[in-house]
Legacy VTK file of the C-alpha trace (Angstrom):
# vtk DataFile Version 3.0
C-alpha trace
ASCII
DATASET POLYDATA
POINTS 206 float
16.173 -15.559 8.717
19.200 -14.537 10.573
17.791 -11.240 11.407
14.795 -13.161 13.115
17.303 -15.426 14.585
19.247 -12.317 16.365
15.810 -11.383 17.438
14.855 -14.325 19.121
18.491 -14.443 20.752
17.867 -11.136 22.199
14.841 -12.013 23.657
15.821 -15.118 25.218
18.860 -12.953 26.584
16.154 -10.306 28.287
14.142 -12.791 29.431
17.028 -14.557 31.252
18.395 -11.592 32.486
15.107 -10.251 33.970
14.760 -13.856 35.486
18.170 -13.773 37.144
18.068 -10.161 38.428
14.599 -11.183 40.143
15.837 -14.457 41.699
18.724 -12.676 43.097
16.349 -9.921 44.437
13.788 -12.494 45.936
16.825 -14.309 47.808
18.504 -11.464 49.015
14.980 -9.835 50.432
12.299 -12.435 50.283
9.637 -12.633 47.510
7.006 -10.471 49.061
9.542 -7.356 50.012
10.591 -7.184 46.013
7.845 -4.925 43.721
7.899 -5.519 40.170
8.597 -1.886 39.561
12.138 -2.582 41.583
12.910 -5.724 39.294
12.144 -3.831 36.143
14.507 -0.873 37.411
17.128 -3.142 38.358
17.101 -5.293 35.193
16.966 -2.059 32.938
13.661 -2.487 31.217
10.470 -1.156 31.229
7.815 -2.650 33.410
5.633 -3.057 30.390
8.802 -5.097 28.853
8.823 -7.212 31.832
5.204 -8.366 31.768
5.562 -9.380 28.338
7.634 -11.961 29.274
6.586 -12.897 32.796
2.633 -12.050 32.744
2.419 -12.322 36.666
5.445 -11.886 39.451
4.762 -15.493 40.579
6.251 -16.502 36.911
9.256 -14.768 37.550
10.104 -17.744 39.913
7.953 -20.498 38.842
7.782 -20.916 34.889
11.238 -22.636 35.076
9.681 -25.189 37.467
7.011 -26.415 35.118
7.389 -29.797 33.426
5.054 -30.270 30.438
4.284 -33.963 30.902
1.157 -33.430 28.868
3.082 -32.304 25.803
5.411 -35.341 26.225
2.700 -37.451 25.703
0.882 -35.858 23.059
3.824 -35.727 20.995
5.503 -39.104 21.665
6.250 -41.242 18.891
3.864 -43.393 16.909
3.643 -46.888 18.605
5.106 -45.360 21.800
2.937 -45.629 25.103
2.409 -42.456 26.970
4.210 -44.371 30.024
7.108 -45.124 27.418
7.286 -41.510 26.558
7.622 -40.314 29.833
10.087 -42.923 30.989
12.416 -42.176 27.970
11.932 -38.466 28.887
13.328 -38.544 32.426
15.806 -40.932 31.790
17.383 -38.928 28.893
17.528 -35.897 31.492
18.954 -38.132 33.871
21.559 -39.125 31.469
22.211 -35.853 29.627
19.985 -32.924 30.595
21.942 -32.170 34.075
25.016 -31.020 32.352
22.966 -27.830 31.615
21.836 -27.280 34.979
22.903 -24.271 37.217
23.082 -25.795 40.647
23.224 -22.811 42.850
20.563 -21.307 40.779
18.360 -23.919 41.408
19.060 -24.561 45.100
18.678 -20.517 45.402
15.085 -20.818 43.464
14.296 -24.018 45.710
14.922 -21.812 48.848
13.041 -18.886 47.496
9.900 -20.629 46.954
10.109 -22.829 49.992
10.260 -19.255 52.056
7.106 -17.981 50.356
3.524 -18.951 50.865
2.498 -17.433 47.963
4.795 -18.900 45.897
4.128 -22.273 47.445
0.714 -21.911 46.669
1.157 -21.053 43.417
3.405 -24.024 42.773
0.555 -26.576 44.092
-2.084 -24.483 41.735
0.632 -24.925 38.654
1.116 -28.754 39.556
-2.777 -29.273 39.633
-3.047 -27.745 36.390
-0.787 -29.519 34.964
-1.964 -32.639 36.182
-5.313 -32.099 34.557
-3.535 -31.377 31.294
-1.897 -34.570 31.434
-5.046 -36.660 32.381
-6.466 -35.028 29.512
-3.454 -35.897 27.179
-4.013 -39.789 28.592
-7.819 -39.626 27.762
-6.633 -38.485 24.161
-3.922 -41.314 23.931
-6.849 -43.775 24.750
-8.886 -42.484 21.873
-11.549 -40.615 24.040
-13.155 -38.108 21.796
-12.091 -34.825 22.644
-9.740 -35.810 25.347
-12.569 -35.918 27.784
-11.190 -37.255 31.062
-12.560 -39.969 32.874
-11.815 -41.631 36.291
-9.128 -43.784 34.737
-7.294 -40.747 33.443
-7.569 -38.739 36.374
-6.116 -41.487 38.558
-3.238 -42.425 35.976
-2.398 -38.331 35.940
-2.304 -38.289 39.996
0.030 -41.569 40.031
2.557 -39.968 37.402
2.326 -36.625 38.923
3.264 -38.201 42.321
5.957 -40.062 41.281
7.480 -37.241 38.990
7.355 -34.718 42.189
8.890 -37.459 44.051
11.880 -37.985 41.860
12.471 -34.271 41.823
12.496 -33.805 45.426
14.562 -36.764 45.935
17.070 -35.132 43.471
16.994 -31.766 44.880
17.401 -33.235 48.422
20.721 -34.755 47.306
21.935 -31.530 45.654
21.357 -29.531 49.129
23.114 -32.050 50.853
25.784 -31.679 48.747
26.079 -34.472 46.378
27.887 -33.565 43.284
25.696 -33.272 40.233
27.323 -36.033 38.366
26.330 -38.675 41.217
23.057 -36.995 41.754
21.987 -37.376 38.072
23.419 -41.393 38.411
21.423 -41.815 41.336
18.302 -40.283 39.813
18.621 -42.438 36.523
18.312 -45.369 38.871
15.337 -43.713 40.569
13.671 -43.374 37.319
13.916 -46.828 36.359
12.446 -48.121 39.421
9.684 -45.589 39.449
8.263 -46.303 36.347
8.592 -49.981 36.584
6.542 -49.541 39.649
4.072 -47.546 37.405
3.970 -50.078 34.672
3.803 -53.086 36.593
2.372 -52.162 39.943
3.118 -53.007 43.487
3.324 -56.385 45.247
2.869 -57.267 48.902
6.764 -59.298 48.826
LINES 1 207
206 0 1 2 3 4 5 6 7 8 9 10 11 12 13 14 15 16 17 18 19 20 21 22 23 24 25 26 27 28 29 30 31 32 33 34 35 36 37 38 39 40 41 42 43 44 45 46 47 48 49 50 51 52 53 54 55 56 57 58 59 60 61 62 63 64 65 66 67 68 69 70 71 72 73 74 75 76 77 78 79 80 81 82 83 84 85 86 87 88 89 90 91 92 93 94 95 96 97 98 99 100 101 102 103 104 105 106 107 108 109 110 111 112 113 114 115 116 117 118 119 120 121 122 123 124 125 126 127 128 129 130 131 132 133 134 135 136 137 138 139 140 141 142 143 144 145 146 147 148 149 150 151 152 153 154 155 156 157 158 159 160 161 162 163 164 165 166 167 168 169 170 171 172 173 174 175 176 177 178 179 180 181 182 183 184 185 186 187 188 189 190 191 192 193 194 195 196 197 198 199 200 201 202 203 204 205
């Protein structure tokens, strides 16, 4: 058991080192200008080892930004609604998860993605896939056989993902503007409460 734990720790260290080296090189030279061979050499791993951890070049940047909303829904507590599970997750992140955020690394990643048309396209594709997976999870939560998505599930998933994306953008913009991480977290918590209240209760004309 101890050896297995050490192997997993070593794998995670290797994965992190590769990702950090790649991000640094992308930030210095641009995503398109850096090859996978150069990353593997700089990270002191074989190319095949790099692809074991990151199947594509895009994954070196985009894997970290994935947000598994479908998993949050499918693994919610008995009796908890999908929206309640999502609210709880993002509220907890705002309150407790920000202490683990590498602000400089996050801002570097945002700059790298924003500067690359290929990464922006990959990000949009990733988000579309996550939206579909969330719709299937919502269908399953409603008891639809096989989790077959209906228009209702697709509309719900679209609203939820749009709200989450907007929350993330607001959080990133505050960090870019120099807002301290603790203050950004407090404001994010308030944004989460407002956003999920709107999702739960809808908009009014007043």
